[in-house]
Backbone as CSV, one residue per row, in Angstrom:
resi,resn,N_x,N_y,N_z,CA_x,CA_y,CA_z,C_x,C_y,C_z
1,UNK,16.973,-11.218,-11.721,15.631,-11.651,-11.347,14.886,-10.491,-10.673
2,UNK,13.652,-10.286,-11.064,12.828,-9.210,-10.502,12.209,-9.677,-9.186
3,UNK,12.360,-8.863,-8.157,11.772,-9.152,-6.853,10.317,-8.713,-6.855
4,UNK,9.464,-9.571,-6.329,8.042,-9.252,-6.226,7.828,-8.266,-5.077
5,UNK,7.009,-7.274,-5.294,6.696,-6.271,-4.275,5.210,-6.281,-3.969
6,UNK,4.870,-5.681,-2.851,3.490,-5.505,-2.422,3.195,-4.018,-2.268
7,UNK,2.003,-3.625,-2.665,1.467,-2.305,-2.346,0.352,-2.574,-1.344
8,UNK,0.366,-1.852,-0.236,-0.605,-2.136,0.818,-1.235,-0.847,1.345
9,UNK,-2.427,-1.015,1.889,-3.118,0.087,2.565,-3.392,-0.367,3.995
10,UNK,-2.935,0.435,4.949,-3.188,0.162,6.361,-4.302,1.066,6.868
11,UNK,-5.159,0.523,7.709,-6.123,1.338,8.448,-5.464,1.677,9.776
12,UNK,-5.333,2.954,10.071,-4.651,3.399,11.291,-5.645,3.718,12.399
13,UNK,-5.121,3.819,13.624,-5.966,4.004,14.806,-6.779,5.296,14.788
14,UNK,-6.360,6.274,13.997,-7.115,7.528,13.888,-8.087,7.496,12.708
15,UNK,-8.359,6.283,12.211,-9.306,6.036,11.118,-8.850,6.654,9.789
16,UNK,-7.550,6.736,9.579,-6.989,7.191,8.306,-6.321,6.005,7.627
17,UNK,-5.963,6.211,6.370,-5.282,5.165,5.611,-3.842,5.566,5.338
18,UNK,-2.968,4.582,5.418,-1.564,4.762,5.054,-1.267,3.777,3.931
19,UNK,-0.659,4.246,2.856,-0.317,3.402,1.712,1.198,3.299,1.603
20,UNK,1.692,2.092,1.364,3.129,1.894,1.229,3.457,0.711,0.338
21,UNK,4.768,0.484,0.138,5.229,-0.674,-0.634,6.273,-1.432,0.174
22,UNK,6.429,-2.707,-0.132,7.430,-3.543,0.522,7.650,-4.809,-0.295
23,UNK,8.759,-5.477,-0.037,8.963,-6.790,-0.646,8.744,-7.898,0.381
24,UNK,8.422,-7.523,1.625,8.116,-8.488,2.683,6.972,-7.914,3.524
25,UNK,5.761,-8.245,3.142,4.572,-7.640,3.752,4.478,-7.924,5.251
26,UNK,4.716,-9.157,5.644,4.605,-9.526,7.058,5.622,-8.758,7.916
27,UNK,6.859,-8.715,7.468,7.916,-8.012,8.209,7.634,-6.506,8.283
28,UNK,7.188,-5.932,7.172,6.911,-4.494,7.129,5.749,-4.132,8.049
29,UNK,4.682,-4.947,8.019,3.534,-4.689,8.889,3.955,-4.756,10.357
30,UNK,4.765,-5.760,10.690,5.251,-5.896,12.067,6.042,-4.655,12.481
31,UNK,6.857,-4.110,11.583,7.637,-2.909,11.924,6.724,-1.693,12.135
32,UNK,5.627,-1.622,11.388,4.654,-0.541,11.608,3.990,-0.706,12.985
33,UNK,3.608,-1.930,13.315,2.947,-2.224,14.594,3.884,-1.936,15.769
34,UNK,5.136,-2.393,15.657,6.120,-2.238,16.739,6.623,-0.810,16.901
35,UNK,6.404,0.020,15.887,6.926,1.383,15.934,8.388,1.460,15.542
36,UNK,8.918,0.380,14.950,10.321,0.366,14.521,10.481,0.779,13.066
37,UNK,9.385,1.043,12.397,9.418,1.488,11.007,9.988,2.900,10.927
38,UNK,10.626,3.225,9.812,11.131,4.585,9.601,9.994,5.566,9.308
39,UNK,8.816,5.038,9.103,7.651,5.850,8.761,7.134,6.610,9.993
40,UNK,7.254,7.930,9.966,6.813,8.758,11.093,5.308,8.671,11.305
41,UNK,4.553,8.567,10.202,3.094,8.581,10.303,2.587,7.408,11.138
42,UNK,3.067,6.199,10.829,2.556,5.037,11.566,3.179,4.902,12.955
43,UNK,4.233,5.650,13.233,4.734,5.699,14.612,3.805,6.572,15.453
44,UNK,3.185,7.566,14.823,2.240,8.444,15.525,0.841,7.852,15.581
45,UNK,0.427,7.222,14.497,-0.919,6.644,14.391,-0.771,5.184,13.989
46,UNK,-0.703,4.313,14.983,-0.414,2.899,14.747,-1.497,2.235,13.899
47,UNK,-1.081,1.296,13.061,-2.043,0.567,12.236,-2.923,-0.359,13.078
48,UNK,-4.164,-0.470,12.657,-5.115,-1.384,13.277,-5.122,-2.700,12.505
49,UNK,-5.033,-2.580,11.167,-5.033,-3.781,10.323,-4.555,-3.421,8.921
50,UNK,-4.218,-4.464,8.168,-3.954,-4.287,6.742,-5.319,-4.283,6.074
51,UNK,-5.706,-3.146,5.535,-7.018,-3.028,4.902,-7.041,-3.779,3.573
52,UNK,-5.927,-3.706,2.838,-5.838,-4.408,1.546,-4.379,-4.434,1.106
53,UNK,-4.034,-5.428,0.291,-2.677,-5.520,-0.260,-2.748,-6.153,-1.643
54,UNK,-1.876,-5.680,-2.520,-1.795,-6.195,-3.884,-0.368,-6.613,-4.177
55,UNK,-0.205,-7.794,-4.725,1.114,-8.277,-5.129,1.442,-7.703,-6.501
56,UNK,2.620,-7.110,-6.632,3.055,-6.507,-7.891,4.299,-7.265,-8.359
57,UNK,4.130,-8.241,-9.242,5.268,-9.073,-9.652,6.273,-8.378,-10.559
58,UNK,5.949,-7.205,-11.074,6.842,-6.508,-12.012,7.997,-5.770,-11.339
59,UNK,8.065,-5.782,-10.018,9.200,-5.190,-9.324,8.914,-3.864,-8.643
60,UNK,9.982,-3.277,-8.079,9.876,-2.079,-7.245,9.376,-0.857,-8.004
61,UNK,9.903,-0.614,-9.193,9.489,0.576,-9.954,7.990,0.538,-10.243
62,UNK,7.487,-0.631,-10.608,6.054,-0.783,-10.876,5.246,-0.571,-9.598
63,UNK,5.714,-1.134,-8.491,5.015,-0.974,-7.214,4.969,0.495,-6.794
64,UNK,6.049,1.222,-7.038,6.084,2.649,-6.691,5.077,3.444,-7.516
65,UNK,4.887,3.069,-8.767,3.896,3.750,-9.609,2.483,3.484,-9.104
66,UNK,2.220,2.233,-8.719,0.899,1.886,-8.192,0.667,2.613,-6.863
67,UNK,1.682,2.644,-6.004,1.577,3.358,-4.727,1.252,4.832,-4.955
68,UNK,1.952,5.466,-5.869,1.724,6.885,-6.169,0.290,7.096,-6.654
69,UNK,-0.196,6.194,-7.505,-1.567,6.271,-8.015,-2.568,6.208,-6.858
70,UNK,-2.382,5.236,-5.959,-3.312,5.060,-4.840,-3.275,6.266,-3.903
71,UNK,-2.096,6.796,-3.631,-1.973,7.941,-2.723,-2.710,9.172,-3.240
72,UNK,-2.882,9.268,-4.546,-3.589,10.413,-5.135,-5.110,10.271,-5.061
73,UNK,-5.601,9.084,-4.732,-7.045,8.846,-4.683,-7.673,9.500,-3.455
74,UNK,-8.949,9.797,-3.569,-9.699,10.309,-2.417,-9.958,9.156,-1.445
75,UNK,-10.356,9.489,-0.244,-10.668,8.456,0.745,-11.764,7.519,0.226
76,UNK,-12.781,8.096,-0.386,-13.889,7.304,-0.930,-13.388,6.324,-1.994
77,UNK,-12.517,6.795,-2.865,-11.965,5.925,-3.910,-11.105,4.815,-3.305
78,UNK,-10.350,5.129,-2.263,-9.550,4.104,-1.578,-10.460,3.065,-0.934
79,UNK,-11.541,3.518,-0.313,-12.477,2.590,0.321,-13.119,1.667,-0.706
80,UNK,-13.410,2.191,-1.887,-13.950,1.352,-2.961,-12.933,0.301,-3.391
81,UNK,-11.658,0.683,-3.481,-10.612,-0.272,-3.855,-10.430,-1.340,-2.784
82,UNK,-10.554,-0.950,-1.527,-10.436,-1.907,-0.427,-11.593,-2.897,-0.481
83,UNK,-12.798,-2.390,-0.747,-13.987,-3.242,-0.821,-13.947,-4.177,-2.028
84,UNK,-13.375,-3.694,-3.126,-13.293,-4.487,-4.358,-11.849,-4.483,-4.861
85,UNK,-10.993,-5.308,-4.234,-9.566,-5.268,-4.572,-9.248,-5.601,-6.025
86,UNK,-10.099,-6.352,-6.667,-9.850,-6.687,-8.073,-10.086,-5.502,-8.996
87,UNK,-10.641,-4.414,-8.443,-10.866,-3.224,-9.265,-9.561,-2.497,-9.587
88,UNK,-8.489,-2.824,-8.866,-7.186,-2.213,-9.159,-6.614,-2.867,-10.407
89,UNK,-6.633,-2.139,-11.478,-6.073,-2.620,-12.742,-4.670,-2.042,-12.873
90,UNK,-3.735,-2.608,-12.111,-2.420,-1.974,-12.054,-1.668,-2.039,-13.369
91,UNK,-1.986,-2.988,-14.233,-1.335,-3.013,-15.549,-1.707,-1.747,-16.325
92,UNK,-2.957,-1.329,-16.226,-3.412,-0.098,-16.873,-2.744,1.112,-16.228
93,UNK,-2.615,1.098,-14.914,-1.962,2.194,-14.196,-0.529,2.354,-14.682
94,UNK,0.177,1.254,-14.828,1.577,1.312,-15.257,1.698,1.919,-16.645
95,UNK,0.771,1.594,-17.514,0.785,2.153,-18.870,0.450,3.640,-18.817
96,UNK,-0.578,4.005,-18.032,-1.013,5.401,-17.940,0.041,6.302,-17.303
97,UNK,0.760,5.799,-16.319,1.726,6.605,-15.587,3.074,6.662,-16.302
98,UNK,3.393,5.644,-17.033,4.723,5.532,-17.663,5.109,6.687,-18.508
């Protein structure tokens, strides 16, 4: 059975974005907030909120491809995706990146 994953963008206290993946969004966000996450970036610049999150039902490999795609975007492009979350056509991304 394929585990559903999430790709998320956090807005951090220094007004930057952090993008990551998880199979438990609530638990992962809490670890970023508490500073117990293995992620050095969010231990230094704590998240203010989850700016946006997308459920990726195709599993971890697909979520990693979407995460990589988002990380390559400019700040402006990320802000557009946050404002219009349905603009993320991750099925197209998976085909393009594969």
